[in-house]
N, C-alpha and C positions, 0 to 999 in steps of 0.2 A: 412585292409581296414574296415574303420566304414561306414555305410551306414546311415546318415538322414531320418528319418520316416521309418524306417525297418520294424515297425509296421506294417504296413500301404501294406506292399509289402509281410509281415506273413498274412496277412484276406486275400489279392489276391490271395496267391498261397491253399489255404484253399477254395478260390471260387472258384477257376481251378479245384481242386478235386470234387466238387460237382456240378457241368456244367456236367462232366463227370459222374457221379454219375446219373444224372436227365435225361444225356441225353440216358444212357442206359434203363433207365426204359419207357421214353418217346416214344422210339425207335417203340416201340411195338403198339402201339395204332394209330402209322400214317401209318405203313407197315400193318396194321390190313384187311383193304379192299382185299389187295391184298394177304396175307398170310391165310386168311380166305377162300379164292378161290382156294387155292393152296392146302389147307393142306387138304380145306372138313370138317370147323370148323364152327360151329353154333354161332349164337347171344348168344345164354347158355352156349355153350360149352366155346365161347369168355370170360364170364365171371367167366368160372369157373378157366379160365389159370389166370387172374386178381386175384381172389381171392387167390390163391394159391400163389402168389406171396405177396399179402397184409398180410395176415396168417403167410408166415416164417419170413417176416420183423418187425411184431409186437411182435410175442413171441420171435424174437433173439435182439430185442430193450434194454430190460435191461440186456441183457446178455451181449452186443455190449458197454453199457454202462459199467459196469460193469470190463471188461476187459480192455477198456480205463482209468480208473479211477487205476487200478491196477500194470498195466506196460507201462503208458504212453500216450501222445498223439502221438508222435512220432512213436514208433510201430507199437501200435496198429490203426491209422489208416492205415498205409501204406498196412499191412497186409492183412484186409478189403477188400483196393481199388485194390490190385493183386487178388484175391480171384472174387469181383463182374465184373472186366474187363475179368477173362477166363471165368466166366459164362455168360456174356454176351458175347461174342463170341461163346461160346458152343452152342447157342438157335439154330444158322444158321444150325445146323445140326438134327433139330425138324422131324419128320417124321407125328404126328398128332399133337391134343389136350392136349394129356396126355405127350408126352416127350416135348411138349414145356413148359406146368406146370411145371413139372418137373426141368427144364433148368432156369425158371423163377421163384420157390421157392430157389434155390440156390442162384440165383441175391439176391434175400429177404434177403436170409440168410445171405449175405453179405454188403449190402448196407445198412443195419438195423446201422451201425457204422456212416455213414456221418454227420447227423445232432448233436447226440449228441458228434462228434470230432470237428466240428467246433466251438458248445458252448465251449466244454472247453478249445479250442485254445484261443479262446476271451478272455475269462475269464484269461486268463493266459499271456496275453498281453494287454490288455488295462486297463487303471485305470476307474473305475464306470461311471464318467461322459460320457467318449465317448462306453462303449459296446455297446446300442444301434445302433450305429451308425456303427460302426464294426460289429453285428449281421445282420445288413440291406445289409453292403457290402456284407457277405459271402453266407448271405440266397438269393441275387440277381444269384450264381451261380444255385440254384434250378428250377429261373424262364427262363433263358438263355438255360440251357441245354434243356429243354420243348420247348422253343423257336427255337431252334437250331433243333431240331428231323424234323418238314416236309419237310424243304428244302433238307435235307441231303438225309430222306427214299426216298422222289422224286426222287433225283439226283441218290441216289443206282439204284431203278426201269429203269429210263429212262438208264444205264448205265449198267446195268446185272441184277441181282435178288434181291430180298428185304433181301437175307442172307448176300447180302456184307457189308449193314449196322450194322446189329452186328457187324460182324468181325472189320468192322474199330471203332467201337466206344472202343471196345476190346483191339485194337492198342493201342488207346490214353491212354488208360487208363493203360496201362503197364507204358507209356512213364511216364506220373505225376506222378507214382510212383519213380520212378531214380529221378525225379526233388523233390522231398518231402523227400529223402532221402540224399542228397546231400543240401538241401538247409535248413528246418527244425531244430530247436532248442528251449528250453525253453527259454524265457528270460535271467533266472541268467547262463546260459551258452553259451549262442549266442555271438561271435566271433567278429561280425559285429554291434553289438547294442554300441550306444556311450554309455559312463557311465552317461552321463543326460538323454538320453532318457532311460535309464534301473531305475533309482532312480522315473523321472516322471513315468513311466507305475506303481511300485512298490507302491510308498507312495501315490498313488491314489487308490489301491485299497480296500476294503474291507477286516475287520479283519479276515472274515470267508474264503477269498481268499488270503491272505498275509501271514499267518501264515503258518510255513515251517511244522508244525504238522498237528492240525486239527484232528476234529470231523471226522469220516465215521461210521455213524449207516447204520443198515443190511438194504437187500432189505424191509425185512416182515416187520421189525421198521419202515421206511418211511412210508411203507401202510397204516400205522396207524395214519400217521399226517396228520393233516387238509391241512398244506403243500403240501404233494402230490395231496388230492383231488382237491387243488384250483388251479393246473394245468390238472392234470387229465381229471376231467371231461369234462370242456372245450377243451384237445385234442378229446375227444372221440364226444361232440358235432360239433367241426370244421373243423376236419382231411377227412371226407364224401364228401366238397366240391371240397378240393385240387383232393381228388383222381377219384372225377367224371372229374374234367378239365383235367384230365392228362391221364385218360381211356377212354373219350368218346365223348371227342370235334370233332375229325374228322369223326367218324363215326354220330355224331349227324349231323353235316356240310353235311352229303351223302347223307344220310338217310330222314331227316328231311326235311334239305333247299336244299338238290338234288343238289351240287357242286357237279364239277366235279374233278378231280385229280389235276390238275392244278391249280383251284380256291382254295382246301383245300391247297395246298403248299402257295397261295399267302396270306392265311386268318388265317390259324391254329394258326399261331403263335403270333399273334397280342395280345389274351386275356394272354398269357404269356410277353411278352415285358411289357404289365398292370403291370402283375407282375413284375418285374423288377423295376416297378418304384413307385412299394406301399412297395419293400423291403427298397429300400434306402429312399424315402420320411419318411415313416412310422419311419424308425431309427433317424429321422431329427427334426420328430417332436416332440418327447419326450423330449430333452434338451428345444424346442421351448415350450411348454410347462410349463415345469420346471420355466424355466424365467419370461416368460410374464405370467400365469396365478397363478404363487407365490404358486405350489404344491411343494410337495418332488418328485426327481426322482423315486422314484418308484410308486406313484397318477400319475405320465405323462404316464408311459408305463400303467396303465391303461386306462386312457385317448384314448391313441392311439387304443389301443384294441376296445373299442366302437365304434371310429372312423368307421374303419375297420369292423366291426357286421355291423354298417348302411348301407354301404355301399353293402352289401350283396343281399337291396331290389331291387337293381340294374335288376344281371338276376333272381329274381323271376321274374321281369314282362315279361320275354321274349317272355311267349307266346303269349303278348297281340301285338307283332310287327307281320306284314304281313313282311315286309323286309327282307331278309338275310342278309343283310351287318347291320342293325339296330339290330340284334339279335345278330351279331359280335359284336357290341358297348357294348349290353347291359353284353356279355361275358368277355369282356374288360373290364366295371367296378366290375364285381365280380374275375377279377384273380391280379385285382389293391387289392381289398379289404381282400379275403385270405391273400395275403401275407402283409398288411400290420399289420393283427390284429396276424398273427402265428410269424414272426417278435418282435411286443410286448408279444407274451408268452414264449417265450425264454431269451430275455429279463428279466422278470417276475423270469422265473426260477433260472437265475443266478444270480439274488439278495436275493433270498429267500434259496439257498444252498452252502453250502461251497468246496472250490477247490476240497476236498476228494470225494464229492458227486454230484456236477452237472452232470457229465457226465450217470452216475447211473441214478439218477432223472430225466435226460434228455432220456434218453432210456426208461425208465418206463412211462413215458408218453407217449410219442412215440408209446409204444407198447396200450395203451388204445387208444389213439387216430385213430390207424391200428385197433384194432379188431372192432371200431365203425364203420370206415372206409371197412372192409370187408362183415362184417354186411348189410351195406347200399347196400354196390357193389351187393352182392347174390339178395337182391330184384331188386335193378334196373335192372340187366339182365332180371327178369322175367318182374317189372311190367310198365319198359317201352316198351313191346310188346302191351299191355294190355291198358293202360292209356295216353301214350307218356313222353315226357321229362318234360313238361312245368310244371306239378304239382309236379314233383322231383325236381326242381330249385327251387318252392317255399318251400318248405320243408328244404332245405341248408339254405334257408336266415332266417329261423324260428330256426334254430338248433342254427345259429351263434349269434341271437340276443339274444337266452336262455343263451348263455355262456358268452356273456359278461355280464349278470345280478352274475352268479357264478364267473367271475374273481373279480367283485366287492364287491360282499358279504365275500367272502372267501379268497381270497389273503391279507394275513398279512405280516410282517417282522419284525424281531427282530430288532429296533435301536440300539442298544449296540452293536452285534456283524456285525451289518451292516456298522457299519462307516468305512469312506476312513482309513486306518493308519495315518495317520498325524493329521484326528480329534480328535482318540481313544486316539493317543499318547497326545497331549495338553488337553485330558479331565482329564485321568491320573496324570496330573501335575498341576490339581489345587489343 
């Protein structure tokens, strides 16, 4: 049986995996007030738990990317997904901050494959002109996971204990693994893919993605290139914002804005809904800029990044408003801003690196980003009790604006290897 438009079903399957991935990591931040009280964890110790996840996630990202490029998207993604599902459920048996940090570290190791796998899958399944849109749709999973965490954890607290939320997410991950193994295949092997759609996908890919062989540089060789630092430095500067949102928004609402648990459940998901909009809208902005601003697709990705960075001025102003609801609104602008620029950076990565390098490059960039996020989180846990949240939100906005300048200056693409297959073939015939 052939399914029309199956490439969009494939990206939906990837998005579902990312939803569970981010639900697993965000469950902690929402459960934090109850969990910290139950396990006698201080704010500084909670920061240590978050840093444990971030460091393990950071150092594992290039390894996960290399594994995905070596054994393929299907087997690589499911192996890591099964591991993160079990690690998430295991956190329910934590007895203190050290055991919780251990289980969250294991979760970080396993979850490191999520984004590299998503970028690799979209580079396999989509032509260049649709890739930013596809990345926007799979990246929406990260925001939906964060969006679902508050109501899920509050429901678990009302019907049992915080441990229930971790177990439920783990079970959901195992179910997704079964669906992934049953449904996912590369376009060249997918029996449910029609010949017309297969030709449309493969002929619209750049030579670096369409070539059956392709170059695969070592990670050390990639580290020496400007291409890597064009994405690595922006990741270092921009990732602290998203990790701050994921780990600290519920605590911010309760401690700084004096919201109760029900109000957190009602409002903590809103910045992540705005982030969903940023994922999708950012994906569509690139082809719109390409069409109406008369720029290349690659330049249009940079323009989207700049738009997202400028929108980060919104959460920088959170300390200027007295109303907690206005503060939530500004945090919503921040969620929208980060996912807009984040999706653009993933698209830039897929444009610059070939089929045998894209997951590795994404993982290495992610490692750089999460090391930056871990350093910022460690400082955040100390400084937030001394100077408050507002100055730190300003710093995050400044980081993103600097990151936009780096992308504009350093990101380049080899137009010969970046051409879609049909364009390259026409040029060769001349």
